[in-house]
N, C-alpha and C positions, 0 to 999 in steps of 0.2 A: 552575516546571512540574514536576509529579510524574507520572511515567509508570509504570503498573502493568503488569508482564509476568507472564504465568502461568509464565514461565521467564525467563531472561536474554535480552537483545537478540541475542546471538550465536546462541543456539538458534533464535530466531525467524528470523534471517537464514539459518541453515542450512536451515530448512524452506521458505523462499521464494526463496532465491537461484537464479538461472538458470531460474526458472519463467517461463512466458509468460502474457501477459494481453492482452486486446483492450481498447483504450482506450475504445471505445464502451460497454463493459460495466462500466466503473468507475462506481460510484454514490456520490453524496453526498446524504444525507438531512439537510438543515440543521436541521429541527425536532428530530431525534433526536441531531444532532451526530455522525453516523456515516458513515464511508467504508468501502465494501466493494469488494474487488478479487478477482475470480475468477481462479484461476491453474491452469495446466496444464503438463505435462512437455514437450510438444512444441510446436514453433512453429506447426504446422498442426494442425487438428482442435480438439477440445473443450478449452476452458479452464475446466473445471469440477471438477477433482479436489481443489482446496483453495480456501479463501476466507480472505483476510487481512481482518480486521475491526479498524477503528481507531475508538475512541470518544473523545469529548471534543473533537471537531473544531469550531472556530468558523467557519473560512473555508477555502476550497479553491480552488487555482489550478493550472492545467496550462500548462506551456510545452512545446509540441510543435513542435520545429523539424524533425524528421524527417518527420512526417505520413505514416507508413507503416501506422498502425492497430494492428499487433500488436507488442508489445515484450517484452523480457526484464526481469525485476526484478534489478538488479545490486546495489543498496545501499539501506539505510535510514539516514539521517543525522538526528541530533537536535541541534538548536541551542537549548540551554536559555535563554541570555540573551534570545533573540527569541521563545521559546515556539513554535518552528517545527519540524515534522517534514517531511523530504523523502524522497521515494522517487525513486531514479534508475535509469535504464535504461542499458544499454551503448550505446544509440542516443541522439541528442540529445532527451531527454525528461526533464522533472523535474515531479513532482507535489508541490506545496508545501501544507502544511496548518498553519494557525494553530491552536494548541492551547489548550484551557482549562487551568485550574489542575490538574485531574486528568484523566487519559486512560488508555486501555489499548490494547494490541495483542494480538490473539489470532489463531491460525491454526487453522482448522477444516477437517477433512476432509469432503468432500462425499460423500454416498452414491452408489454406482455404480448 
């Protein structure tokens, strides 16, 4: 699995760590192989100031044990042997993605 970052993973994490997202607004476009997560600074209010875009996604699974709707993004883990990328929250939530041979992560600022 080859992951292309427009910067390194630690910089991506710095841009998205402790940002909040609404699980109902996480989208997976299987035809395009793309996952988008809209992120915000505050737990309440708009989750639209940044967008984490992940391409090269083959499959997408959510394990939501907390069932609270709004979560913080705590970590992004890459497991190369299984070609899996995981997004973890500080709450019991894990978003797992099976990745293609080539994929990318980008953080885009949303216009105000």
